[in-house]
VEXGUTI-827814 format. One line per field, with one value per atom (N, C-alpha, C, O, CB): atom name; x, y, z. Coordinates in Angstrom, 2 decimals. Glycine has a CB too. Layout:
BEGIN
atom <- c(CA; ...)
u <- c(X; ...)
v <- c(Y; ...)
w <- c(Z; ...)
END
This chain:
BEGIN
atom <- c(N; CA; C; O; CB; N; CA; C; O; CB; N; CA; C; O; CB; N; CA; C; O; CB; N; CA; C; O; CB; N; CA; C; O; CB; N; CA; C; O; CB; N; CA; C; O; CB; N; CA; C; O; CB; N; CA; C; O; CB; N; CA; C; O; CB; N; CA; C; O; CB; N; CA; C; O; CB; N; CA; C; O; CB; N; CA; C; O; CB; N; CA; C; O; CB; N; CA; C; O; CB; N; CA; C; O; CB; N; CA; C; O; CB; N; CA; C; O; CB; N; CA; C; O; CB; N; CA; C; O; CB; N; CA; C; O; CB; N; CA; C; O; CB; N; CA; C; O; CB; N; CA; C; O; CB; N; CA; C; O; CB; N; CA; C; O; CB; N; CA; C; O; CB; N; CA; C; O; CB; N; CA; C; O; CB; N; CA; C; O; CB; N; CA; C; O; CB; N; CA; C; O; CB; N; CA; C; O; CB; N; CA; C; O; CB; N; CA; C; O; CB; N; CA; C; O; CB; N; CA; C; O; CB; N; CA; C; O; CB; N; CA; C; O; CB; N; CA; C; O; CB; N; CA; C; O; CB; N; CA; C; O; CB; N; CA; C; O; CB; N; CA; C; O; CB; N; CA; C; O; CB; N; CA; C; O; CB; N; CA; C; O; CB; N; CA; C; O; CB; N; CA; C; O; CB; N; CA; C; O; CB; N; CA; C; O; CB; N; CA; C; O; CB; N; CA; C; O; CB; N; CA; C; O; CB; N; CA; C; O; CB; N; CA; C; O; CB; N; CA; C; O; CB)
u <- c(-30.86; -29.93; -28.98; -28.79; -29.15; -28.42; -27.47; -26.13; -25.62; -27.31; -25.55; -24.28; -23.17; -22.37; -23.88; -23.12; -22.08; -22.20; -21.18; -22.15; -23.42; -23.63; -23.07; -22.35; -25.13; -23.41; -22.94; -21.43; -20.80; -23.57; -20.83; -19.37; -18.71; -17.70; -18.93; -19.27; -18.72; -18.84; -17.90; -19.43; -20.00; -20.19; -19.24; -18.71; -21.66; -19.03; -18.11; -16.71; -16.03; -18.13; -16.27; -14.93; -14.79; -13.76; -14.63; -15.80; -15.77; -15.70; -14.95; -17.00; -16.46; -16.45; -15.08; -14.60; -17.52; -14.45; -13.12; -12.09; -11.19; -12.68; -12.22; -11.32; -11.51; -10.54; -11.56; -12.74; -13.00; -12.52; -12.13; -14.49; -12.55; -11.97; -10.49; -9.98; -12.18; -9.82; -8.38; -8.00; -6.93; -7.84; -8.88; -8.55; -9.19; -8.98; -8.96; -9.95; -10.64; -9.62; -8.60; -11.58; -9.92; -9.01; -9.42; -8.66; -8.89; -10.60; -11.02; -11.62; -12.17; -12.04; -11.52; -12.01; -13.50; -13.89; -11.76; -14.32; -15.76; -16.08; -16.95; -16.54; -15.39; -15.58; -15.11; -15.77; -14.83; -13.96; -13.41; -14.39; -14.65; -12.05; -14.93; -15.88; -17.15; -17.67; -16.23; -17.64; -18.86; -18.68; -19.51; -19.27; -17.59; -17.34; -17.04; -17.41; -16.17; -16.39; -16.14; -17.46; -17.65; -15.20; -18.37; -19.68; -20.43; -21.07; -20.50; -20.36; -21.00; -20.35; -21.04; -20.94; -19.02; -18.31; -18.73; -18.93; -16.78; -18.86; -19.28; -20.69; -20.95; -19.24; -21.59; -22.96; -23.00; -23.69; -23.85; -22.25; -22.19; -21.59; -22.09; -21.37; -20.54; -19.91; -20.90; -20.95; -18.66; -21.68; -22.67; -23.71; -24.12; -23.36; -24.14; -25.12; -24.53; -25.18; -25.62; -23.28; -22.62; -22.44; -22.72; -21.26; -21.97; -21.76; -23.07; -23.09; -21.11; -24.16; -25.47; -25.87; -26.42; -26.54; -25.59; -25.90; -25.03; -25.51; -25.69; -23.76; -22.87; -23.41; -23.45; -21.44; -23.84; -24.37; -25.60; -25.75; -24.71; -26.49; -27.70; -27.36; -28.08; -28.60; -26.26; -25.85; -25.02; -24.68; -25.06; -24.70; -23.92; -22.42; -21.67; -24.30; -21.97; -20.53; -19.94; -20.62; -20.27; -18.68; -18.03; -17.12; -16.55; -17.24; -16.96; -16.07; -16.64; -17.86; -15.87; -15.75; -16.15; -15.48; -14.32; -15.77; -16.20; -15.67; -14.99; -15.55; -16.79; -13.79; -13.05; -13.72; -14.26; -11.57; -13.69; -14.33; -13.34; -13.73; -15.34; -12.08; -11.09; -10.13; -9.85; -10.30; -9.65; -8.66; -7.31; -6.94; -8.64; -6.57; -5.22; -4.31; -4.38; -4.64; -3.48; -2.58; -1.43; -0.58; -2.05)
v <- c(9.97; 8.87; 8.88; 9.91; 8.93; 7.75; 7.59; 8.20; 7.98; 6.10; 8.97; 9.63; 8.63; 8.85; 10.50; 7.54; 6.54; 5.93; 5.67; 5.44; 5.70; 5.18; 6.15; 5.75; 4.91; 7.43; 8.44; 8.56; 8.68; 9.79; 8.52; 8.60; 7.40; 7.54; 8.70; 6.22; 5.01; 5.07; 4.73; 3.76; 5.51; 5.61; 6.65; 6.45; 5.98; 7.76; 8.80; 8.22; 8.42; 10.02; 7.51; 6.93; 5.90; 5.86; 6.27; 5.08; 4.09; 4.76; 4.32; 3.18; 5.81; 6.53; 7.14; 7.08; 7.63; 7.72; 8.29; 7.21; 7.43; 9.05; 6.04; 4.93; 4.50; 4.16; 3.74; 4.50; 4.12; 5.17; 4.85; 3.87; 6.44; 7.50; 7.21; 7.27; 8.91; 6.89; 6.67; 5.44; 5.40; 6.52; 4.44; 3.21; 3.10; 2.11; 2.03; 4.09; 4.05; 4.02; 4.70; 5.27; 3.21; 3.07; 3.87; 3.96; 1.62; 4.45; 5.26; 6.58; 6.63; 4.49; 7.61; 8.93; 8.95; 9.65; 9.93; 8.22; 8.26; 7.64; 8.13; 7.52; 6.57; 5.97; 6.92; 7.09; 4.64; 7.54; 8.49; 9.64; 10.03; 9.03; 10.17; 11.28; 10.86; 11.61; 11.79; 9.68; 9.18; 9.02; 9.46; 7.85; 8.38; 8.17; 9.48; 9.63; 7.20; 10.42; 11.72; 12.45; 13.11; 12.57; 12.34; 12.95; 12.38; 13.12; 12.77; 11.06; 10.44; 10.90; 11.20; 8.91; 10.96; 11.42; 12.84; 13.16; 11.36; 13.69; 15.07; 15.13; 15.92; 15.87; 14.29; 14.27; 13.78; 14.36; 13.37; 12.71; 12.22; 13.28; 13.48; 10.93; 13.96; 15.01; 16.13; 16.66; 15.57; 16.50; 17.56; 17.15; 17.96; 17.90; 15.89; 15.42; 15.39; 15.78; 14.02; 14.92; 14.88; 16.29; 16.56; 14.16; 17.19; 18.57; 19.23; 20.03; 19.39; 18.91; 19.44; 18.92; 19.65; 19.07; 17.64; 17.08; 17.72; 18.00; 15.55; 17.97; 18.65; 20.04; 20.44; 18.76; 20.77; 22.12; 22.08; 22.91; 22.79; 21.12; 21.00; 20.71; 21.12; 19.90; 19.99; 19.65; 20.75; 20.67; 18.36; 21.79; 22.89; 22.68; 23.46; 23.13; 21.65; 21.38; 22.25; 22.61; 19.88; 22.59; 23.45; 22.67; 23.26; 24.54; 21.38; 20.57; 20.45; 20.43; 19.17; 20.35; 20.15; 18.88; 18.62; 21.38; 18.11; 16.87; 17.16; 17.83; 15.83; 16.66; 16.84; 16.05; 14.97; 16.41; 16.59; 15.90; 15.42; 14.74; 16.81; 15.75; 15.38; 14.33; 14.29; 16.62; 13.49; 12.48; 13.16; 13.95; 11.32; 12.86; 13.43; 12.86; 11.67; 13.15; 13.71; 13.27; 12.46; 12.02; 14.47)
w <- c(23.09; 22.99; 24.18; 24.83; 21.68; 24.43; 25.52; 25.14; 24.04; 25.88; 26.05; 25.79; 25.49; 24.59; 26.98; 26.24; 26.00; 24.61; 23.96; 27.05; 24.15; 22.80; 21.77; 20.85; 22.54; 21.92; 20.97; 20.98; 19.92; 21.28; 22.16; 22.25; 21.59; 20.90; 23.72; 21.79; 21.17; 19.65; 18.94; 21.70; 19.16; 17.70; 17.11; 16.02; 17.38; 17.82; 17.36; 17.24; 16.23; 18.32; 18.27; 18.27; 17.14; 16.46; 19.62; 16.95; 15.88; 14.52; 13.64; 15.95; 14.34; 13.06; 12.79; 11.66; 13.05; 13.81; 13.62; 13.29; 12.48; 14.87; 13.90; 13.58; 12.14; 11.46; 14.53; 11.67; 10.29; 9.30; 8.18; 10.09; 9.71; 8.87; 8.68; 7.57; 9.51; 9.78; 9.74; 8.92; 8.32; 11.15; 8.88; 8.16; 6.78; 6.08; 8.99; 6.39; 5.09; 3.95; 3.99; 4.93; 2.96; 1.83; 0.60; -0.36; 1.45; 0.63; -0.51; -0.01; 1.10; -1.40; -0.81; -0.39; -0.03; 0.90; -1.48; -0.76; -0.47; 0.89; 1.60; -1.57; 1.25; 2.57; 3.66; 4.68; 2.68; 3.43; 4.40; 4.62; 5.76; 3.91; 3.53; 3.62; 4.35; 5.17; 2.22; 4.05; 4.68; 6.19; 6.97; 4.06; 6.58; 8.00; 8.73; 9.89; 8.19; 8.06; 8.68; 8.90; 9.92; 7.80; 7.94; 8.10; 9.29; 10.05; 6.84; 9.46; 10.62; 11.92; 12.89; 10.52; 11.94; 13.13; 13.48; 14.66; 12.92; 12.48; 12.71; 13.31; 14.22; 11.40; 12.80; 13.32; 14.77; 15.61; 12.45; 15.05; 16.43; 17.35; 18.46; 16.52; 16.91; 17.72; 18.00; 19.11; 17.02; 17.01; 17.20; 18.24; 19.07; 15.87; 18.19; 19.17; 20.58; 21.54; 18.78; 20.69; 21.99; 22.53; 23.70; 21.90; 21.69; 22.13; 22.56; 23.50; 21.01; 21.88; 22.27; 23.65; 24.47; 21.23; 23.90; 25.21; 26.29; 27.39; 25.21; 25.98; 26.93; 27.25; 28.42; 26.35; 26.22; 26.44; 27.33; 28.23; 25.10; 27.09; 27.91; 29.37; 30.28; 27.35; 29.57; 30.93; 31.58; 32.76; 30.91; 30.81; 31.35; 31.28; 31.86; 32.74; 30.58; 30.45; 29.36; 28.40; 30.15; 29.52; 28.53; 27.59; 26.67; 29.23; 27.80; 26.96; 25.56; 25.36; 27.57; 24.58; 23.19; 22.69; 23.01; 22.29; 21.92; 21.36; 20.04; 19.18; 21.18; 19.88; 18.63; 17.52; 17.76; 18.79; 16.31; 15.19; 14.14; 13.20; 14.54; 14.29; 13.28; 13.82; 15.02; 12.81; 12.93; 13.29; 13.38; 12.51; 12.25; 14.43; 14.57; 13.49; 13.18; 15.98; 12.94; 11.86; 12.39; 11.62; 11.09)
END
């Protein structure tokens, strides 16, 4: 997958976590954000980058 696509989906998922009105939606979107972050981090590792993508919404 394209890195920009994954980064955009991760950001969108985190925004939806922050705006979710019920716990099940929040949990679902957080799970998606975690999966996108894992994919991005795997791509970073393959490229030799040491950066890690945050998976939690800032309070």
